[in-house]
C-alpha positions in Angstrom: -7.0 -32.5 16.5 -5.7 -31.4 19.9 -3.0 -28.8 19.7 -0.1 -28.6 22.1 3.0 -26.5 22.1 5.2 -29.4 21.1 3.0 -30.1 18.0 3.5 -26.6 16.6 6.1 -27.5 13.9 6.9 -26.5 10.4 5.3 -29.7 9.2 1.9 -28.5 10.7 2.0 -25.7 8.1 1.5 -28.3 5.3 -1.6 -29.7 7.0 -3.5 -26.6 8.0 -2.5 -23.6 5.9 -3.7 -22.9 2.3 -0.8 -24.1 0.1 0.0 -20.7 -1.4 3.3 -20.1 0.4 6.6 -22.0 0.8 8.0 -20.7 4.1 11.4 -21.5 5.5 11.8 -24.8 7.4 12.5 -23.1 10.7 9.8 -21.3 12.7 10.8 -17.9 14.3 9.3 -17.4 17.7 11.0 -14.2 18.9 12.4 -11.1 17.3 14.5 -8.1 18.5 15.9 -5.5 16.3 17.4 -7.1 13.2 17.5 -10.6 14.7 15.1 -13.5 15.1 15.3 -16.8 17.0 13.7 -20.0 16.1 12.0 -22.7 18.2 15.4 -24.3 19.1 16.9 -20.9 20.1 19.0 -20.6 17.0 19.7 -17.0 16.1 19.3 -15.5 12.6 19.8 -12.0 11.1 16.6 -10.9 9.4 17.5 -9.4 6.0 13.9 -9.5 4.7 12.4 -7.1 7.2 8.9 -8.6 6.7 9.2 -7.6 3.0 9.9 -3.9 3.6 7.7 -3.8 6.7 9.8 -3.9 9.9 11.7 -0.8 9.1 12.5 -0.1 12.8 13.3 -3.7 13.5 11.4 -6.3 15.6 9.7 -5.2 18.8 11.0 -1.6 18.7 10.5 -0.1 22.2 8.5 2.9 21.0 6.1 0.8 19.0 5.7 -1.7 21.8 4.9 1.1 24.2 2.4 2.6 21.9 0.7 -0.8 21.4 0.6 -1.5 25.2 -0.8 2.0 26.0 -3.5 1.9 23.3 -4.5 -1.8 24.1 -5.6 -0.6 27.5 -7.7 2.3 26.1 -9.5 1.4 22.8 -9.1 -1.5 20.4 -11.9 -1.1 17.9 -14.8 1.2 17.2 -15.7 0.8 13.5 -16.3 3.8 11.2 -19.6 4.7 13.1 -17.2 6.7 15.3 -13.8 8.3 14.8 -10.9 8.1 17.3 -8.0 10.2 18.5 -5.1 8.0 17.1 -6.6 8.0 13.6 -7.1 11.8 13.7 -3.5 12.4 15.0 -2.0 10.1 12.4 -4.0 11.7 9.5 -3.0 15.2 10.7 0.7 14.2 10.7 0.5 12.5 7.3 -1.2 15.5 5.6 1.2 17.9 7.3 4.2 15.9 5.9 2.9 15.6 2.4 1.0 17.2 -0.5 -2.3 15.7 0.7 -5.3 17.1 2.4 -7.3 14.0 3.1 -6.5 10.4 4.2 -8.3 7.1 4.0 -7.0 4.3 6.3 -7.1 0.6 5.5 -5.2 -2.5 6.6 -2.9 -3.4 3.7 -1.2 -2.0 0.6 -3.7 -3.8 -1.6 -6.6 -2.2 0.2 -5.0 1.3 -0.1 -4.5 0.7 -3.8 -8.0 -0.7 -4.2 -9.3 2.6 -2.7 -7.0 4.7 -4.9 -8.2 3.0 -8.1 -11.8 3.2 -7.1 -11.4 6.9 -6.2 -9.7 7.7 -9.5 -12.5 6.1 -11.5 -15.2 7.5 -9.3 -13.8 11.0 -9.5 -13.5 10.8 -13.3 -16.9 9.4 -14.0 -18.7 11.7 -11.6 -16.8 14.9 -12.3 -15.8 14.6 -16.0 -17.4 11.8 -18.0 -19.1 8.5 -17.3 -16.8 7.0 -20.0 -13.6 8.1 -18.4 -12.5 4.7 -16.9 -9.3 3.7 -18.5 -6.4 3.0 -16.2 -2.8 2.9 -17.6 -0.3 0.8 -15.6 3.0 -0.9 -16.3 4.5 -4.3 -17.1 6.1 -6.0 -14.0 4.3 -3.7 -11.6 2.8 -4.9 -8.4 -0.1 -3.3 -6.6 -1.6 -6.0 -4.4 -3.6 -9.2 -4.5 -7.3 -8.1 -4.7 -8.8 -8.8 -8.1 -8.8 -5.2 -9.1 -5.2 -4.5 -7.9 -3.7 -7.7 -9.2 -5.2 -6.8 -12.6 -3.7 -3.3 -12.5 -0.4 -4.9 -11.6 1.4 -5.9 -14.7 2.1 -9.6 -13.9 -0.3 -12.0 -15.5 1.1 -14.9 -13.4 -0.8 -13.3 -10.5 -4.0 -12.4 -12.2 -4.6 -15.3 -14.7 -6.9 -18.2 -13.8 -9.6 -16.3 -11.9 -12.1 -15.6 -14.6 -12.9 -12.4 -16.4 -10.7 -9.5 -15.2 -11.8 -5.9 -14.5 -11.9 -4.1 -17.9 -10.3 -0.9 -19.2 -6.8 -1.5 -17.8 -3.9 -1.1 -20.2 -0.3 -2.1 -19.6 2.8 -0.5 -21.3 6.5 -0.8 -20.7 7.9 1.0 -17.6 10.0 4.1 -18.3 8.7 4.3 -21.8 6.9 7.7 -22.2 6.2 7.2 -25.9 4.3 4.0 -25.1 2.2 5.9 -22.6 1.5 8.7 -25.2 0.3 6.0 -27.6 -2.4 4.7 -25.4 -3.5 7.8 -23.3 -6.7 9.5 -24.4 -9.7 11.4 -23.0 -11.1 8.2 -21.6 -8.1 7.7 -19.3 -8.9 8.4 -15.7 -5.5 7.5 -14.2 -1.9 6.5 -14.6 -0.7 4.2 -11.8 3.0 3.9 -11.2 5.5 2.9 -8.6 8.3 5.5 -8.3 10.6 2.5 -8.0 9.3 -0.8 -9.2 9.8 -3.4 -6.5 8.8 -6.8 -7.8 9.7 -5.6 -11.2 13.4 -5.7 -10.3 14.0 -2.7 -8.1 13.9 -0.4 -11.1 13.7 3.4 -10.5 11.5 5.5 -12.7 13.6 8.2 -14.4 12.8 11.8 -13.4 12.0 12.5 -17.1 9.5 9.7 -17.1 7.7 10.8 -14.0 7.7 14.4 -15.2 6.3 13.3 -18.5 3.5 11.3 -16.8 2.5 14.3 -14.8 2.3 16.4 -17.9 0.3 13.8 -19.8 -2.2 13.5 -16.9 -2.6 17.2 -16.8 -3.3 17.3 -20.5 -5.9 14.6 -20.4 -7.6 15.4 -17.1 -6.3 12.1 -15.6 -5.0 11.5 -12.1 -1.5 10.5 -11.3 -1.4 7.7 -8.7 1.9 6.9 -6.9 2.0 3.5 -5.3 4.5 4.1 -2.5 3.6 1.0 -0.4 7.3 -0.1 -0.6 9.1 3.1 -1.3 7.3 5.2 1.4 8.2 5.7 5.0 11.8 6.8 4.5 12.9 3.8 2.4 14.6 6.0 -0.2 16.0 8.6 2.1 13.0 10.9 2.2 9.6 10.2 3.8 8.2 9.4 0.3 10.0 8.8 -3.0 8.1 11.5 -4.9 9.9 14.1 -2.8 13.1 13.3 -4.7 11.6 14.1 -8.1 9.5 17.3 -7.7 6.6 15.4 -9.3 3.6 15.6 -7.1 0.9 12.9 -7.5 -2.8 13.3 -7.1 -3.2 10.2 -5.0 -0.5 8.3 -3.0 -0.7 5.0 -1.2 1.5 3.8 1.7 1.5 0.7 3.9 4.2 -1.8 4.9 6.6 0.2 7.0 3.9 2.7 8.0 3.0 0.4 10.9 6.4 -1.0 11.5 4.9 -4.5 11.5 1.4 -3.8 12.6 -1.1 -4.0 9.6 -2.1 -0.5 8.5 -2.2 1.4 5.3 -3.3 4.8 4.0 -4.4 6.5 0.8 -3.6 10.2 0.6 -5.2 12.7 -1.8 -6.0 16.3 -2.4 -9.2 18.1 -1.2 -10.7 18.6 -4.7 -10.4 14.8 -5.5 -11.6 13.7 -2.1 -14.8 15.7 -2.5 -16.0 13.3 -5.2 -16.7 10.8 -2.5 -19.7 10.9 -0.2 -20.8 8.8 2.8 -21.1 5.2 1.8 -19.1 5.3 -1.5 -16.3 3.3 0.1 -15.5 1.8 3.5 -13.7 -0.8 5.6 -14.4 -2.4 8.9 -11.0 -2.2 10.5 -9.4 0.7 8.6 -8.4 3.5 11.0 -8.7 1.4 14.1 -7.1 2.9 17.2 -4.6 0.1 17.7 -3.1 0.3 14.2 -3.1 4.1 14.1 -1.4 4.4 17.5 1.4 2.1 16.4 1.6 3.9 13.0 1.9 7.3 14.7 4.8 6.0 16.8 6.4 4.5 13.7 6.0 7.8 11.8 7.3 9.8 14.7 
C-alpha cells in the first residue's frame, strides 16, 4: 500500500494499528501550549495533557531547545557507556529527593517493573529467599507489563494472559487493618500510589501512609511509592510524598518527567541499591542522552 499525505486519515487507524485503543475521530497535527490543531486546522483545547504528561504544554520552548541542542550532539550510546545528560539529571533528582541512586527507563511501567524487581531482589538476597510477597491495592494502576499489571489491582487489565506472577496480594485502599491482616515476614514490599489515579483520584490519608511506613519497618519490607502520575509538581510539590512526611524506600516517576518525551526513573536509597550488581537489570534505551536532556529541561 502506497502512503501519501492525503491518505493519512482516522480511518487508516482501523486498518494498521492493533485494535486496543479507540482514539478521537480527528487527528491532531500541531500543538502549542494548551492547544492542538487537527488536519483541517480546527483548534482544540487539550484538557488531557497526554494523560498527565505534557505538564508544560505542547512544544515548550525550553524543551524544544534542549531537544534540538542534544540532537546535534549525541542520540544514543547504550549502557556500555554513560553520558552527561543522564548524570546531570540523576544528580538533580537525588539532590531534590530522599534518594541516593537512580535507574532510568522509558515509561512508568518500566520504572515500576524495576522497582518491584529491586524490592524482591533486595529482600531475597539480603534477608530471606522466601521474602517475596508484594502487597498492593484494589483499583491501583502500575503499568501494562505482565508484572506491573498483576501488581495493579484491576483484573480487567491482567486477566486472559495465562498464569500471573505469584505472591501478590491486593487489599482495599486506605484500609490499614486490611494490610495488617496480610503482612508478614514473607512480605518484601508494599506498593502504593499516594493518590490513586485510575482508581478515581483518591488520596491516601496521612494516617494510612504513616501506618504503611510503620508496618514496613516492623516487617523489614520496603515501601514503594508509585509517583508516575503524582510526581513532577502535579500536587503542588515536586513529589506527593513531600506533603506527608512519609519517606518511601523506592519511588518511581515518569509521565511529566520528560514533558512529553518518553523517560522514567526509579529512585532509591544507597543501602537498597547496593543489592544490585552489574547485569541484574538493564534496558537498551533507558538513560539515553536525548530523553535525559529533555527531562533535565523539564525538571529545571
